[in-house]
N, C-alpha and C positions, 0 to 999 in steps of 0.2 A: 370541409374536413371529412376524412374517411371515417366510417363507422367501424372499420375492421380493427382488430387488435394488432399490436405490433410486437414481434418477438425480439428481444435483445438478449445479450449475454448475461444481463443482470435480472432477467425475468420477463414476464409477459405484461405489456401495457394494454389495459382495457379501455373501453370508450370513455368511462369517467376519468381515467387518468389522462387521456389525451385532451379531454375538455379542460382539465385543470392546467395542463401545460400550455395550451393555446391562450387561455385566459391570463396566465402569469406573464407570458411573453408580451401580450398586449399591454398589461399594466406597467411593465418595466420600461417598454419602449414607447408607450403612448401611441400605439398603432392599431390598425384593424386586423382582424384575423386573415382577411384576404391578402394582406401584404406579406404574410409569412409563407415562404416558399420552400418546398422540398424538405419537409421535416422527415428524417429518416434515421434509423439506428446506426450508431457507430459500434463496430464489433470489438468492444473493449469494456473492461469493468465487470467485476463479479459482485460487488457490494451493491451497485446501483444500475439503473438503466440510463444509458448515455445516448443522446441523439444530436444530430446536427440540423441546422436550419439556416436559411438565408433571409435577409431582411434589408431592404433599402441599400442594396449593393454590398452589404457586409455579410460575413458568415460567422456563425456562432455555435456554441455547444450548450446543450441543456442537460443537466444532471437531475434525474428523478430518483428520489430515495427508494432503494430496493427493499426486498423482503428482510425484515429483522434488523435493518440498519439503525433503527432507533435504539436498539439494544447494543449494537456493536459500536456506535459512534457517538461521541460527545460533540454536538454541533457548536457549542459555545467555545470549546477549546479549538476546534477546527478553524472557526472564524478568527480567533486570536492569532493562531499560528500562520494562517493564510496572509495576514497583514504583515507578519514578520518575514515571510517568504518574499513579499513584494518589496519590503525595505532592503532585503538582501540581494534583490535582483535575480532571484532564482525562479520566480514565477510572477509575471506581471500581466497575466491574461484575464484576471477577474473583472466581470462587469457588475454582477449583483448576486447576492445569496440570501437565503432565509435561514436563520438559526433555528426558528421554531418549526418550520416545515421541511427543512433539509434539502431544498432545491438549490441549484446554483446555475448561473449563466456566465459563460466565459467566451472570450474571443477565440475563434477557431484559428489555430496556427497551422499553416501548410507544413506538412511533415511527412516523413516516411517512417517505416517501422524501425525501431531501435534494434540493432543487431548485436546480440551478445558475443558473436564470434568476430566482429569487426574491431580491429585494434583501435582505430580512431574513435569509434563509438564508445568502446570500453573506457578509453582515456578521458573523453569529454564527459561521460556520465559520472565516472567515479570522482573526477576532479570537481564536478559540480557539487557532489555530496560534501567533499572536503571544504568547498567554499561555504556551503550552508553551515557546516559545523564550526567553522572559524568565525562566523558572523557574531558580532558582539551584541547580544540581545538581553534585554532586561526582563523578558518574559520567563517566568518559572512555573508554567502550568504543566505539572508532571503527567507523563503517560507511563504508568507503572504496568509493565508487560505482565508480570506474574499476577498482579491484582486483577488485570483485565481478563486473562484466560481463566482465572478462578470464577469470575463473575459469569463468563460465557458458559463454563462448565455447569453452573446451576440451571442453565436454560436448556441443557441437552438431556433428553430422556435417557434413563439408565441403559435401556436396551441398545442405544446407539453410541454409548460412550466407552472409551478405553478398549479393552480386549473384545468387548461386544461389537465394536466397529470392525468388520471383517478385514479391512485393508491394513489395520494397525496391530498385528499380532504381538509385537514386542513392546506394547505400550507402557506396561508397568516398569520394565527395566529402564526404558528411556526416561520416563517420569522421574524415577529416583535419581538418575544421574543429572538430569537438568536442574532439579531442585537444589542439588548440591552445588552445581555450577553457578547458579544464581547467587549464592552466598559467597562462593570462592571468588567470583569475578569482582565483587565489591572491594576486594583487598588490592586491586591492581593500580588504583590511583588514576584511572582514566576519567577525566572530567566529563560531566554531562553537558549537553548543549541542545540547541534546537535541532530536532530531527523530523524527517518526513514520515517514516514508519511503514511505507509500502513502496519502496524505491525500486521497483522492478521495471522491466522493459516497457510495459504498456503505459506507465505513468511518465515516461520521458517523451517529450515532443522535440524531435530533432530534424533539422534540415542542414544544408551545407554551411549556413552562417549562424544559426541559432540553436540553442538547446534550453528547454524549460523542463521543470519538474512540476507536475500537476497532481491534483486530488490529495488534499491534506487531511483526510478524515482520521488518520492515525497519527497525526503530527503531535508533537509535544516536546517538553523538556525531558530528555532521556539519554540513555547511553548511546554513543555514536555506533556501537556495534549493532544496534537494531536496524540501522539503515544499511550497513554493509551486509547484515544477515538477510534482509529482505531482497537486496539486490542479488546476492548469491543464490538464495533459495528459490528465486524466481526463474532460474534457468538450469539447464542440464550441464553444470560445470564440472570439469575434471578437477582432481586435486591440484594439478599444476596450474590450472586456470585460476583457482581460488587464490593460490599464493601469488600469482601475478597481479590479481586485483588488489590484494593487500599491499603489494609493492608500489603500485600506481597511487593508491590512496595516501600512503605515508611519504612517498617520494624517496624511499630507501628501503632496504630490507628490514622488516620489522624485527625488533629484538624479542627475546624469549617471552617477556611479559606481555608485549603487544600481541604477539602471535597467539599465545594461549587465551588471552582475553577475547580476541575477535573469533577464534575458533569456538570458544564457549558460547559467544553470542550467535554464531551461526546455528548452533543446536538449540539455543533458547528461542530464537526466532522461528525455527522450524516447528518447535513444540507449540508455540503460540498459535501459529497458523493451522496446525493439526486441529486445535480446538475450534477455530473458525470454520474449518472444513466439516467437522462433525456436526456443528450447529447448523450450517447451511444445508447439509444433506439430510439431517433429521427433520428439517422444515420442507424438504421436497425439492431443493435446488441442487442439481449435479454440479460438482466443482471442476472436474476434468483433469487435464494433464498435470496440474500443480500438486494434486493430492499425493502422489507417490514421491515427488521431489521433496516436499516438506518432511515427509516421513524419513526419507533416506538421509537427509542432511541432519535432522534431529538425532537419528540413531547413530550415524557414523561419526559425526563431529563431537557428540557428547562423549564417546569413547576416547577419541583422540585428545580432546581438551582435558579430560579428567586425568589421563596419563601424564599430560604435561604439568598439571598442577601437583601431582603426587610424586 
């Protein structure tokens, strides 16, 4: 094993981290360290460090919990929702995971990058979300988005929060609109369901014959708008593309209530991940290209949705 650190998109792995990873793999597979081949980072994931490795002719993925993930993620809920995703046949890749330590091992699925501009990818990804939302689950482990961003807020230093965060100059106006939309959207009668909570391109594993949705850290029983919101806020979508995504999801042109509801949840989702961004950057981890997207969708769609309600 190399003594060098490994840089991943989820942070730097040091020698003690690598020792833990090798030891865990050996315990799960009852193997020797020498049998583990080509442990290397996958360039995906911001909450955690994600690596691939080969063992006994198979290829796997190891998720190592990232900086602050114990604050951001409820591992017990994640484990429960992961089991529901397996039953729904939305993600059957899990090998083993630890609720207490936050690591996970999954089968590596040969895949290419999910393409937000590819009509086939859009259709397959959005309809997979619809399949998840239609799954008849008895699990009612709530993921309260508002409650979660308020708990994250408590972890952010004042000098890094709100208007003090330089990239979010209209924070207060967005906040006021979003809080109003949280309450207004409850009147729409859209039923809650099992949701993924971070359904953007990097969490879809897609090839010519298969598509899976992975990484269930923000999963829970929630408004389906949170999944459409994370999908949309994860890419640089035009207004026309947003409406096309909603059309694919419903299988018809959304009515006025459906459209205002999901517009509201685009803004709510963007605002939630603005908090995630401020927390991460206050802890020293740069977020990157998603930062302005979350802000733009929270700002623009909170205005549009509120006009539709009023």
